[in-house]
Backbone as CSV, one residue per row, in Angstrom:
resi,resn,N_x,N_y,N_z,CA_x,CA_y,CA_z,C_x,C_y,C_z
1,UNK,190.507,-100.409,77.737,189.596,-100.866,76.691,189.937,-102.298,76.289
2,UNK,188.902,-103.121,76.073,189.082,-104.502,75.646,189.132,-104.557,74.126
3,UNK,190.300,-104.918,73.562,190.476,-104.905,72.113,190.121,-106.233,71.456
4,UNK,190.450,-107.366,72.136,190.253,-108.671,71.510,189.658,-109.645,72.513
5,UNK,188.550,-110.276,72.143,187.844,-111.213,73.013,187.704,-112.552,72.297
6,UNK,188.030,-113.626,73.006,187.866,-114.978,72.486,186.824,-115.712,73.325
7,UNK,185.837,-116.307,72.669,184.819,-117.115,73.339,185.086,-118.583,73.022
8,UNK,185.095,-119.418,74.053,185.328,-120.844,73.865,183.993,-121.552,73.730
9,UNK,183.691,-122.005,72.524,182.461,-122.738,72.278,181.359,-121.868,71.706
10,UNK,180.545,-122.476,70.837,179.424,-121.756,70.240,178.162,-122.601,70.312
11,UNK,177.980,-123.232,71.476,176.721,-123.921,71.734,175.659,-122.896,72.107
12,UNK,174.647,-123.335,72.815,173.560,-122.437,73.174,174.061,-121.228,73.956
13,UNK,174.947,-121.457,74.922,175.472,-120.359,75.729,176.511,-119.543,74.968
14,UNK,177.456,-120.208,74.324,178.505,-119.490,73.611,177.956,-118.574,72.538
15,UNK,176.970,-119.064,71.790,176.385,-118.242,70.740,175.646,-117.046,71.331
16,UNK,174.974,-117.254,72.455,174.274,-116.138,73.112,175.265,-115.067,73.562
17,UNK,176.411,-115.493,74.097,177.431,-114.540,74.534,178.008,-113.792,73.328
18,UNK,178.307,-114.521,72.252,178.855,-113.891,71.056,177.896,-112.850,70.473
19,UNK,176.618,-113.190,70.397,175.635,-112.258,69.852,175.512,-111.017,70.724
20,UNK,175.527,-111.220,72.039,175.422,-110.081,72.947,176.652,-109.182,72.855
21,UNK,177.830,-109.781,72.740,179.046,-108.993,72.569,179.005,-108.214,71.256
22,UNK,178.592,-108.882,70.186,178.571,-108.246,68.866,177.610,-107.065,68.820
23,UNK,176.520,-107.151,69.586,175.474,-106.130,69.527,175.561,-105.117,70.669
24,UNK,176.520,-105.271,71.565,176.613,-104.372,72.722,176.988,-102.957,72.268
25,UNK,176.322,-101.935,72.805,176.602,-100.555,72.367,178.018,-100.086,72.663
26,UNK,178.716,-100.738,73.592,180.073,-100.334,73.910,181.125,-101.230,73.262
27,UNK,180.724,-102.026,72.282,181.691,-102.877,71.595,182.721,-102.039,70.844
28,UNK,182.276,-101.028,70.150,183.130,-100.162,69.344,184.033,-100.998,68.424
29,UNK,185.353,-100.955,68.637,186.278,-101.651,67.730,186.737,-102.997,68.282
30,UNK,186.111,-103.470,69.333,186.506,-104.752,69.928,186.334,-105.882,68.917
31,UNK,187.404,-106.646,68.717,187.369,-107.767,67.788,186.982,-109.038,68.534
32,UNK,186.108,-109.817,67.920,185.573,-111.025,68.540,186.010,-112.257,67.764
33,UNK,186.280,-113.326,68.502,186.618,-114.607,67.883,186.013,-115.727,68.713
34,UNK,185.846,-116.880,68.096,185.321,-118.048,68.787,186.222,-119.237,68.496
35,UNK,186.442,-120.068,69.512,187.245,-121.268,69.341,186.329,-122.457,69.098
36,UNK,186.539,-123.132,67.956,185.762,-124.300,67.581,186.682,-125.398,67.078
37,UNK,186.198,-126.631,67.118,186.970,-127.733,66.548,187.128,-127.542,65.037
38,UNK,188.256,-128.007,64.499,188.484,-127.922,63.056,187.370,-128.629,62.289
39,UNK,186.929,-129.761,62.833,185.863,-130.508,62.178,184.568,-129.726,62.082
40,UNK,184.299,-128.907,63.073,183.093,-128.065,63.038,183.220,-127.000,61.964
41,UNK,184.408,-126.394,61.879,184.627,-125.343,60.884,184.557,-125.871,59.457
42,UNK,184.926,-127.143,59.269,184.946,-127.729,57.929,183.691,-128.544,57.620
43,UNK,182.783,-128.632,58.564,181.605,-129.475,58.404,180.712,-128.996,57.252
44,UNK,180.075,-129.961,56.592,179.095,-129.639,55.554,177.660,-129.769,56.079
45,UNK,177.523,-130.103,57.360,176.194,-130.174,57.971,175.504,-128.814,57.836
46,UNK,174.270,-128.828,57.367,173.571,-127.580,57.052,173.446,-126.669,58.269
47,UNK,173.086,-127.236,59.415,172.912,-126.414,60.618,174.233,-125.773,61.048
48,UNK,175.320,-126.554,60.966,176.623,-126.009,61.356,177.090,-124.946,60.362
49,UNK,176.852,-125.182,59.081,177.228,-124.191,58.068,176.462,-122.896,58.292
50,UNK,175.170,-123.010,58.583,174.351,-121.817,58.830,174.829,-121.056,60.063
51,UNK,175.223,-121.806,61.101,175.715,-121.155,62.319,177.025,-120.415,62.050
52,UNK,177.930,-121.061,61.310,179.203,-120.423,60.957,178.949,-119.154,60.147
53,UNK,178.048,-119.245,59.173,177.725,-118.079,58.346,177.124,-116.957,59.190
54,UNK,176.287,-117.329,60.147,175.681,-116.327,61.033,176.759,-115.604,61.829
55,UNK,177.717,-116.361,62.352,178.789,-115.742,63.134,179.675,-114.868,62.266
56,UNK,179.942,-115.319,61.045,180.708,-114.482,60.119,179.988,-113.158,59.874
57,UNK,178.675,-113.220,59.769,177.885,-112.016,59.568,177.958,-111.044,60.719
58,UNK,178.274,-111.556,61.904,178.442,-110.706,63.084,179.869,-110.166,63.196
59,UNK,180.727,-110.520,62.230,182.110,-110.061,62.262,182.989,-110.856,63.197
60,UNK,182.636,-112.121,63.414,183.374,-112.966,64.353,184.397,-113.809,63.599
61,UNK,185.636,-113.830,64.101,186.705,-114.642,63.527,186.745,-116.005,64.220
62,UNK,187.607,-116.908,63.751,187.617,-118.277,64.252,189.027,-118.738,64.614
63,UNK,189.098,-119.485,65.723,190.314,-120.180,66.134,189.984,-121.669,66.131
64,UNK,190.768,-122.467,65.420,190.539,-123.904,65.344,191.329,-124.612,66.438
65,UNK,190.590,-125.237,67.360,191.250,-125.968,68.452,190.195,-126.771,69.202
66,UNK,190.576,-127.941,69.675,189.702,-128.773,70.499,190.173,-128.643,71.944
67,UNK,189.385,-127.964,72.778,189.840,-127.685,74.145,190.019,-128.967,74.955
68,UNK,189.305,-130.023,74.604,189.403,-131.250,75.390,190.701,-132.007,75.138
69,UNK,191.263,-131.883,73.921,192.488,-132.629,73.590,193.734,-131.750,73.534
70,UNK,193.582,-130.451,73.434,194.740,-129.551,73.344,195.500,-129.515,74.668
71,UNK,196.802,-129.277,74.570,197.635,-129.169,75.775,197.509,-127.766,76.369
72,UNK,197.967,-127.627,77.594,197.988,-126.307,78.237,198.834,-125.339,77.417
73,UNK,199.986,-125.804,76.920,200.861,-124.937,76.121,200.164,-124.475,74.840
74,UNK,199.472,-125.398,74.187,198.758,-125.049,72.951,197.686,-124.000,73.222
75,UNK,196.932,-124.216,74.281,195.861,-123.278,74.623,196.432,-121.927,75.038
76,UNK,197.503,-121.957,75.817,198.113,-120.704,76.281,198.604,-119.868,75.106
77,UNK,199.140,-120.526,74.087,199.625,-119.795,72.910,198.488,-119.062,72.207
78,UNK,197.316,-119.678,72.192,196.157,-119.036,71.570,195.597,-117.957,72.492
79,UNK,195.427,-118.287,73.764,194.837,-117.342,74.714,195.660,-116.057,74.809
80,UNK,196.994,-116.200,74.677,197.873,-115.050,74.829,197.656,-113.972,73.785
81,UNK,196.936,-114.291,72.722,196.663,-113.299,71.671,195.472,-112.408,71.999
82,UNK,194.773,-112.719,73.112,193.527,-112.023,73.426,193.593,-111.315,74.779
83,UNK,192.802,-110.273,74.902,192.698,-109.558,76.178,191.785,-110.288,77.153
84,UNK,190.734,-110.909,76.616,189.751,-111.622,77.433,189.399,-112.934,76.767
85,UNK,189.331,-114.003,77.574,188.825,-115.289,77.106,187.610,-115.648,77.955
86,UNK,186.505,-115.984,77.296,185.269,-116.338,77.992,184.979,-117.808,77.742
87,UNK,184.959,-118.592,78.805,184.732,-120.026,78.676,183.243,-120.331,78.720
88,UNK,182.731,-120.839,77.600,181.332,-121.286,77.511,181.306,-122.748,77.072
89,UNK,182.224,-123.523,77.601,182.351,-124.925,77.208,181.234,-125.750,77.831
90,UNK,180.914,-126.867,77.193,179.783,-127.686,77.613,180.034,-128.463,78.882
91,UNK,178.933,-128.893,79.493,179.010,-129.580,80.784,179.469,-131.025,80.634
92,UNK,179.542,-131.537,79.406,179.912,-132.932,79.212,181.370,-133.104,78.776
93,UNK,182.168,-132.044,78.850,183.590,-132.180,78.537,184.277,-133.030,79.600
94,UNK,185.411,-133.641,79.257,186.095,-134.508,80.226,186.447,-133.783,81.515
95,UNK,186.447,-134.528,82.602,186.844,-133.970,83.886,188.253,-133.395,83.797
96,UNK,188.451,-132.237,84.380,189.756,-131.584,84.365,189.898,-130.521,83.297
97,UNK,188.915,-130.433,82.376,189.018,-129.458,81.293,188.996,-128.028,81.814
98,UNK,188.108,-127.738,82.765,188.022,-126.379,83.294,189.330,-125.973,83.988
99,UNK,189.915,-126.917,84.723,191.184,-126.637,85.396,192.287,-126.384,84.377
100,UNK,192.305,-127.188,83.308,193.293,-126.997,82.238,193.141,-125.627,81.599
101,UNK,191.914,-125.208,81.353,191.670,-123.895,80.756,192.169,-122.777,81.667
102,UNK,191.948,-122.934,82.964,192.401,-121.908,83.909,193.925,-121.814,83.927
103,UNK,194.602,-122.969,83.932,196.075,-122.963,83.897,196.575,-122.320,82.600
104,UNK,195.917,-122.625,81.483,196.327,-122.045,80.208,196.116,-120.537,80.197
105,UNK,195.024,-120.083,80.813,194.758,-118.646,80.872,195.821,-117.926,81.685
106,UNK,196.187,-118.511,82.815,197.230,-117.913,83.653,198.558,-117.890,82.901
107,UNK,198.882,-118.999,82.238,200.134,-119.075,81.481,200.137,-118.074,80.331
108,UNK,198.975,-117.876,79.688,198.871,-116.928,78.590,198.745,-115.493,79.058
109,UNK,198.532,-115.321,80.389,198.435,-113.997,81.019,197.373,-113.123,80.349
110,UNK,196.186,-113.671,80.228,195.064,-112.894,79.695,194.019,-112.763,80.793
111,UNK,193.054,-111.920,80.547,191.912,-111.837,81.453,190.946,-112.944,81.098
112,UNK,190.396,-113.608,82.090,189.509,-114.741,81.790,188.163,-114.532,82.451
113,UNK,187.113,-114.815,81.698,185.773,-114.852,82.268,185.217,-116.241,82.091
114,UNK,184.363,-116.691,82.982,183.748,-118.000,82.845,182.254,-117.891,83.058
115,UNK,181.476,-118.468,82.130,180.032,-118.516,82.286,179.575,-119.953,82.534
116,UNK,180.486,-120.782,82.963,180.138,-122.177,83.191,180.496,-122.555,84.622
117,UNK,179.533,-123.132,85.337,179.754,-123.491,86.731,179.678,-125.008,86.865
118,UNK,180.845,-125.692,87.002,180.865,-127.146,87.055,181.199,-127.653,88.450
119,UNK,180.646,-126.980,89.478,180.585,-127.465,90.836,181.972,-127.766,91.424
120,UNK,182.284,-129.024,91.755,183.528,-129.319,92.467,184.750,-128.814,91.717
121,UNK,184.801,-129.048,90.411,185.959,-128.587,89.649,186.013,-127.068,89.608
122,UNK,184.834,-126.449,89.532,184.816,-124.993,89.503,185.372,-124.416,90.796
123,UNK,185.146,-125.093,91.911,185.692,-124.620,93.181,187.219,-124.632,93.151
124,UNK,187.796,-125.672,92.561,189.265,-125.729,92.467,189.779,-124.663,91.509
125,UNK,189.015,-124.371,90.461,189.392,-123.311,89.530,189.388,-121.968,90.245
126,UNK,188.383,-121.740,91.076,188.320,-120.477,91.826,189.520,-120.326,92.750
127,UNK,189.915,-121.407,93.396,191.104,-121.344,94.267,192.345,-121.015,93.451
128,UNK,192.481,-121.663,92.305,193.638,-121.402,91.438,193.685,-119.931,91.025
129,UNK,192.559,-119.388,90.620,192.520,-118.000,90.165,192.835,-117.037,91.302
130,UNK,192.312,-117.314,92.476,192.529,-116.417,93.611,193.971,-116.431,94.095
131,UNK,194.660,-117.557,93.850,196.031,-117.687,94.353,197.074,-117.107,93.408
132,UNK,196.663,-116.654,92.212,197.618,-116.113,91.248,197.382,-114.615,91.073
133,UNK,198.390,-113.937,90.535,198.286,-112.487,90.334,198.716,-112.067,88.932
134,UNK,198.852,-113.057,88.021,199.297,-112.747,86.656,198.198,-112.140,85.791
135,UNK,196.956,-112.418,86.145,195.867,-111.946,85.294,194.640,-111.618,86.141
136,UNK,193.778,-110.783,85.586,192.490,-110.501,86.204,191.473,-111.538,85.733
137,UNK,190.468,-111.786,86.544,189.479,-112.804,86.200,188.113,-112.423,86.773
138,UNK,187.082,-112.974,86.179,185.709,-112.843,86.665,184.998,-114.163,86.404
139,UNK,184.279,-114.659,87.383,183.422,-115.821,87.190,181.977,-115.350,87.265
140,UNK,181.197,-115.698,86.250,179.783,-115.341,86.211,178.982,-116.569,86.640
141,UNK,178.421,-116.527,87.846,177.618,-117.639,88.355,176.174,-117.447,87.919
142,UNK,175.647,-118.443,87.235,174.382,-118.263,86.523,173.235,-119.132,87.013
143,UNK,173.505,-120.080,87.909,172.465,-121.031,88.262,172.220,-122.012,87.124
144,UNK,170.998,-122.500,87.032,170.617,-123.489,86.026,170.000,-122.797,84.817
145,UNK,170.278,-123.336,83.613,169.555,-122.850,82.442,168.053,-122.960,82.719
146,UNK,167.311,-121.911,82.409,165.869,-121.911,82.640,165.192,-123.108,81.977
147,UNK,165.625,-123.446,80.781,164.988,-124.542,80.034,165.107,-125.882,80.749
148,UNK,166.200,-126.074,81.510,166.406,-127.341,82.200,165.296,-127.631,83.193
149,UNK,164.747,-126.596,83.798,163.701,-126.798,84.805,162.527,-127.567,84.223
150,UNK,162.296,-127.388,82.922,161.121,-127.981,82.287,161.459,-129.218,81.457
151,UNK,162.691,-129.715,81.578,163.069,-130.954,80.908,162.672,-132.145,81.774
152,UNK,161.894,-133.040,81.205,161.468,-134.217,81.972,162.664,-135.029,82.452
153,UNK,163.737,-135.077,81.645,164.933,-135.839,82.028,165.617,-135.265,83.267
154,UNK,165.510,-133.944,83.455,166.093,-133.354,84.664,165.275,-133.748,85.883
155,UNK,163.977,-133.827,85.717,163.156,-134.429,86.762,162.327,-133.503,87.620
156,UNK,162.566,-132.200,87.563,161.810,-131.299,88.446,160.395,-131.080,87.928
157,UNK,160.262,-130.726,86.657,158.941,-130.538,86.058,158.774,-131.537,84.926
158,UNK,157.746,-132.368,85.035,157.379,-133.287,83.955,156.004,-132.860,83.475
159,UNK,155.987,-132.098,82.387,154.733,-131.539,81.894,153.771,-132.614,81.404
160,UNK,154.271,-133.642,80.743,153.399,-134.679,80.200,152.681,-135.430,81.316
161,UNK,153.396,-135.702,82.397,152.796,-136.455,83.514,152.165,-135.548,84.563
162,UNK,152.324,-134.233,84.370,151.793,-133.263,85.338,152.333,-133.539,86.738
163,UNK,153.687,-133.597,86.817,154.380,-133.862,88.084,155.414,-132.772,88.335
164,UNK,155.503,-132.305,89.573,156.587,-131.426,90.019,157.309,-132.140,91.152
165,UNK,158.639,-132.169,91.065,159.426,-132.846,92.105,160.347,-131.848,92.799
166,UNK,160.479,-132.006,94.093,161.439,-131.244,94.863,162.735,-132.021,94.983
167,UNK,163.869,-131.318,94.917,165.174,-131.965,95.054,165.740,-131.663,96.432
168,UNK,165.885,-132.709,97.253,166.412,-132.536,98.607,165.339,-132.196,99.603
169,UNK,164.690,-131.070,99.410,163.557,-130.650,100.239,162.742,-129.627,99.467
170,UNK,161.503,-129.426,99.868,160.658,-128.454,99.185,161.117,-127.031,99.440
171,UNK,161.870,-126.818,100.528,162.351,-125.473,100.862,163.612,-125.099,100.095
172,UNK,164.321,-126.087,99.551,165.511,-125.779,98.758,165.144,-124.873,97.591
173,UNK,166.075,-123.986,97.230,165.831,-123.043,96.138,166.733,-123.334,94.951
174,UNK,166.316,-122.840,93.798,167.062,-123.021,92.569,167.050,-121.700,91.800
175,UNK,168.223,-121.280,91.330,168.333,-120.064,90.520,168.320,-120.445,89.048
176,UNK,167.558,-119.689,88.272,167.324,-120.007,86.860,167.626,-118.793,85.998
177,UNK,168.295,-119.004,84.858,168.612,-117.918,83.937,168.614,-118.452,82.514
178,UNK,168.102,-117.688,81.567,168.159,-118.114,80.162,169.552,-117.831,79.596
179,UNK,169.999,-118.623,78.614,171.289,-118.348,77.973,171.359,-116.942,77.377
180,UNK,170.253,-116.474,76.809,170.244,-115.141,76.220,170.523,-114.072,77.274
181,UNK,169.928,-114.229,78.455,170.166,-113.270,79.533,171.592,-113.376,80.072
182,UNK,172.107,-114.607,80.169,173.497,-114.790,80.596,174.421,-114.081,79.609
183,UNK,174.133,-114.230,78.322,174.948,-113.577,77.296,174.950,-112.072,77.448
184,UNK,173.768,-111.484,77.669,173.672,-110.028,77.777,174.425,-109.507,78.998
185,UNK,174.297,-110.203,80.126,174.975,-109.742,81.338,176.487,-109.947,81.218
186,UNK,176.910,-111.090,80.667,178.337,-111.346,80.487,178.960,-110.294,79.575
187,UNK,178.286,-109.979,78.470,178.796,-108.951,77.559,178.897,-107.604,78.264
188,UNK,177.933,-107.289,79.108,177.954,-106.013,79.813,179.121,-105.950,80.802
189,UNK,179.389,-107.046,81.482,180.499,-107.084,82.438,181.843,-106.941,81.713
190,UNK,181.966,-107.569,80.541,183.216,-107.521,79.783,183.448,-106.144,79.167
191,UNK,182.440,-105.587,78.531,182.607,-104.340,77.779,182.314,-103.095,78.601
192,UNK,181.709,-103.258,79.754,181.453,-102.136,80.658,181.681,-102.601,82.095
193,UNK,182.921,-102.926,82.450,183.201,-103.596,83.728,182.901,-102.776,84.977
194,UNK,183.064,-101.474,84.909,182.787,-100.606,86.071,183.502,-101.098,87.336
195,UNK,184.751,-101.499,87.159,185.554,-101.895,88.317,185.462,-103.350,88.703
196,UNK,184.658,-104.140,87.994,184.541,-105.563,88.324,185.798,-106.300,87.870
197,UNK,186.479,-106.946,88.800,187.633,-107.782,88.483,187.961,-108.656,89.681
198,UNK,188.548,-109.806,89.406,188.998,-110.737,90.435,187.885,-111.062,91.437
199,UNK,186.715,-111.432,90.919,185.590,-111.729,91.789,184.560,-112.586,91.071
200,UNK,183.671,-113.147,91.870,182.524,-113.870,91.348,181.338,-112.915,91.328
201,UNK,180.634,-112.848,90.201,179.405,-112.067,90.134,178.246,-113.025,89.883
202,UNK,177.081,-112.663,90.384,175.920,-113.536,90.308,174.882,-112.981,89.355
203,UNK,174.261,-113.898,88.617,173.236,-113.566,87.628,172.008,-114.420,87.936
204,UNK,170.822,-113.867,87.756,169.600,-114.654,87.956,168.435,-114.037,87.200
205,UNK,167.698,-114.898,86.505,166.423,-114.473,85.955,165.322,-114.675,86.974
206,UNK,165.482,-115.713,87.792,164.500,-116.021,88.833,165.145,-116.950,89.848
207,UNK,164.672,-116.901,91.077,165.061,-117.862,92.101,163.799,-118.312,92.821
208,UNK,163.559,-119.623,92.792,162.344,-120.192,93.362,162.683,-121.371,94.256
209,UNK,161.883,-121.582,95.299,161.937,-122.848,96.014,161.209,-123.887,95.173
210,UNK,161.453,-125.173,95.451,160.734,-126.201,94.706,159.241,-126.146,95.033
211,UNK,158.910,-125.748,96.246,157.511,-125.524,96.579,156.938,-124.412,95.690
212,UNK,157.748,-123.352,95.492,157.329,-122.248,94.633,157.154,-122.679,93.185
213,UNK,158.014,-123.608,92.728,157.865,-124.134,91.367,156.518,-124.840,91.231
214,UNK,156.165,-125.651,92.231,154.881,-126.339,92.204,153.712,-125.371,92.173
215,UNK,153.781,-124.323,92.982,152.715,-123.320,93.010,152.611,-122.601,91.669
216,UNK,153.763,-122.318,91.047,153.768,-121.658,89.746,153.081,-122.516,88.693
217,UNK,153.404,-123.808,88.675,152.813,-124.701,87.687,151.317,-124.849,87.897
218,UNK,150.895,-125.010,89.147,149.464,-125.137,89.439,148.701,-123.908,88.961
219,UNK,149.241,-122.746,89.242,148.561,-121.492,88.889,148.548,-121.288,87.386
220,UNK,149.670,-121.564,86.734,149.775,-121.308,85.298,148.814,-122.199,84.511
221,UNK,148.711,-123.480,84.898,147.897,-124.419,84.136,146.491,-124.594,84.694
222,UNK,146.222,-123.979,85.832,144.880,-124.055,86.401,144.494,-125.447,86.857
223,UNK,145.484,-126.228,87.252,145.236,-127.580,87.762,146.319,-127.930,88.768
224,UNK,146.054,-128.950,89.561,147.008,-129.330,90.599,147.942,-130.423,90.091
225,UNK,149.240,-130.088,89.998,150.238,-131.074,89.614,150.517,-132.018,90.800
226,UNK,150.820,-133.267,90.481,151.248,-134.205,91.514,152.603,-133.749,92.055
227,UNK,152.802,-133.850,93.353,154.059,-133.421,93.974,154.799,-134.635,94.528
228,UNK,156.081,-134.750,94.158,156.934,-135.838,94.650,158.243,-135.257,95.153
229,UNK,158.726,-135.744,96.273,160.013,-135.296,96.812,161.075,-136.350,96.546
230,UNK,162.142,-135.932,95.838,163.306,-136.784,95.685,164.343,-136.305,96.700
231,UNK,164.401,-137.001,97.847,165.352,-136.587,98.876,166.744,-137.128,98.546
232,UNK,167.707,-136.847,99.420,169.094,-137.228,99.132,169.280,-138.735,99.046
233,UNK,168.506,-139.498,99.799,168.613,-140.961,99.734,168.147,-141.483,98.384
234,UNK,167.039,-140.962,97.896,166.533,-141.380,96.588,167.529,-141.019,95.495
235,UNK,168.089,-139.800,95.572,169.028,-139.358,94.540,170.345,-140.129,94.600
236,UNK,170.764,-140.503,95.808,171.977,-141.327,95.935,171.773,-142.682,95.269
237,UNK,170.577,-143.228,95.399,170.266,-144.497,94.747,170.265,-144.330,93.231
238,UNK,169.710,-143.215,92.739,169.725,-142.948,91.303,171.157,-142.856,90.780
239,UNK,172.035,-142.235,91.561,173.438,-142.119,91.159,174.105,-143.484,91.062
240,UNK,173.804,-144.354,92.001,174.389,-145.694,91.969,173.895,-146.481,90.761
241,UNK,172.626,-146.307,90.424,172.031,-147.086,89.343,172.402,-146.554,87.958
242,UNK,172.511,-145.226,87.830,172.777,-144.635,86.516,173.397,-143.245,86.695
243,UNK,174.722,-143.185,86.894,175.376,-141.898,87.184,175.585,-141.021,85.950
244,UNK,174.490,-140.693,85.230,174.622,-139.840,84.055,174.638,-138.375,84.472
245,UNK,174.856,-137.482,83.499,175.028,-136.061,83.791,173.803,-135.470,84.478
246,UNK,172.611,-135.798,83.999,171.399,-135.234,84.582,171.221,-135.661,86.033
247,UNK,171.514,-136.921,86.325,171.391,-137.403,87.701,172.398,-136.689,88.605
248,UNK,173.607,-136.470,88.096,174.617,-135.738,88.871,174.159,-134.308,89.140
249,UNK,173.550,-133.687,88.143,173.021,-132.334,88.336,171.937,-132.327,89.403
250,UNK,171.007,-133.268,89.327,169.939,-133.346,90.327,170.518,-133.443,91.735
251,UNK,171.470,-134.360,91.888,172.036,-134.598,93.214,172.743,-133.355,93.737
252,UNK,173.439,-132.644,92.865,174.130,-131.418,93.266,173.137,-130.356,93.707
253,UNK,172.095,-130.144,92.927,171.102,-129.123,93.278,170.308,-129.509,94.520
254,UNK,170.185,-130.802,94.786,169.430,-131.254,95.952,170.086,-130.853,97.268
255,UNK,171.396,-130.650,97.242,172.081,-130.226,98.467,171.785,-128.764,98.796
256,UNK,171.378,-128.001,97.802,170.983,-126.611,98.036,172.109,-125.693,98.457
257,UNK,173.357,-126.062,98.143,174.516,-125.266,98.550,175.160,-124.647,97.312
258,UNK,175.208,-123.324,97.268,175.889,-122.629,96.182,175.180,-122.695,94.843
259,UNK,173.892,-123.029,94.833,173.161,-123.150,93.572,172.010,-122.152,93.477
260,UNK,171.848,-121.323,94.500,170.748,-120.356,94.482,171.132,-119.104,95.250
261,UNK,170.653,-117.965,94.748,170.877,-116.674,95.396,169.723,-115.755,95.025
262,UNK,169.462,-114.783,95.840,168.363,-113.873,95.575,168.637,-112.984,94.374
263,UNK,167.596,-112.672,93.630,167.738,-111.795,92.470,168.338,-110.450,92.868
264,UNK,167.995,-109.987,94.057,168.494,-108.686,94.522,169.993,-108.707,94.803
265,UNK,170.619,-109.882,94.812,172.062,-110.002,95.027,172.848,-110.015,93.723
266,UNK,172.190,-109.886,92.592,172.828,-110.113,91.298,173.324,-108.829,90.646
267,UNK,174.259,-109.017,89.708,174.779,-107.890,88.939,173.707,-107.339,88.004
268,UNK,172.809,-108.209,87.510,171.736,-107.706,86.646,170.760,-106.824,87.418
269,UNK,170.495,-107.160,88.681,169.622,-106.323,89.516,170.301,-104.984,89.784
270,UNK,171.597,-105.047,90.103,172.352,-103.824,90.399,172.377,-102.878,89.191
271,UNK,172.471,-103.442,88.001,172.581,-102.616,86.791,171.235,-102.354,86.109
272,UNK,170.173,-102.897,86.666,168.858,-102.663,86.088,168.643,-103.361,84.755
273,UNK,169.294,-104.520,84.569,169.137,-105.288,83.328,167.912,-106.179,83.468
274,UNK,166.947,-105.999,82.601,165.708,-106.755,82.674,165.941,-108.196,82.235
275,UNK,165.422,-109.140,83.011,165.641,-110.556,82.761,164.320,-111.294,82.592
276,UNK,164.394,-112.504,82.058,163.228,-113.369,81.915,163.069,-114.211,83.174
277,UNK,161.910,-114.106,83.842,161.665,-114.946,85.011,160.908,-116.204,84.593
278,UNK,160.677,-117.109,85.535,160.064,-118.400,85.200,158.640,-118.232,84.675
279,UNK,157.905,-117.299,85.233,156.530,-117.061,84.783,156.521,-116.618,83.321
280,UNK,157.393,-115.686,82.970,157.463,-115.210,81.585,157.961,-116.311,80.657
281,UNK,158.906,-117.132,81.120,159.430,-118.212,80.290,158.338,-119.238,79.980
282,UNK,157.514,-119.550,80.970,156.393,-120.460,80.746,155.457,-119.911,79.669
283,UNK,155.154,-118.633,79.781,154.211,-117.996,78.859,154.791,-117.842,77.458
284,UNK,156.037,-117.372,77.377,156.602,-116.967,76.093,157.337,-118.082,75.360
285,UNK,157.778,-119.106,76.080,158.560,-120.169,75.441,157.846,-121.523,75.531
286,UNK,157.548,-121.988,76.721,156.949,-123.315,76.892,155.587,-123.392,76.225
287,UNK,154.733,-122.392,76.468,153.390,-122.405,75.874,153.461,-122.364,74.348
288,UNK,154.372,-121.548,73.799,154.488,-121.428,72.338,155.013,-122.726,71.720
289,UNK,155.971,-123.372,72.416,156.536,-124.609,71.896,155.511,-125.741,71.883
290,UNK,154.549,-125.692,72.808,153.565,-126.775,72.912,152.295,-126.490,72.127
291,UNK,152.212,-125.290,71.524,150.989,-124.931,70.784,151.056,-125.403,69.327
């Protein structure tokens, strides 16, 4: 039985995981905590105060620590108090943070779950976890946040300009999942593991080719979106000109390696957990936000 769970971060993903853990039917007496910066806990910002109050209402405790500046020893001392640590840290943390968290988890000898996939660094984290035997671990591979597909800054769907772009090739695929669905599946794996340990599990709300994304948009809006292909040469030029996080994400997804898997290969499919697909997300979220 899992007695104590610590979640790192309470952004969009972290909060979804915390809520799913708090509401899971098999939570029973499991105690939940979240790690946040001291400044966040002491903030008078209305939105942050409301979020803290919401988490308190769910029975969630708090650990004050900044994962980006804390040492491995500091983190290990905190992690060692918990049975499971779930990393939901943001994609803009300094390089090496995920590796530091993994070393701290091993040193603290706790079970670690990760709902964040940061590509090259994540691969080194997986090697580190596989080479040790001090703790059990699970990595939850989630693909891209569903909302990112429709962000003009990401570049695949630009609703205002009525443009759909393919990354790398039109045949490349992309796996999409909402944070809420990631939270529900992660909570289920933690509180009802059914033998899952020391492995990567896959989650997906939908998996589409970029050609399929274009067809979805055309059908949903009843008009033909302009189609543009951003191949690897174009994306390499974008990286040289402005290597920001979104451009790096585009370039990574354009290679089409390790960023997509069939829904039938996922833990949510195996367990019969109903997920939000791209068609439903367009109808229930995008349409409502634009109305």
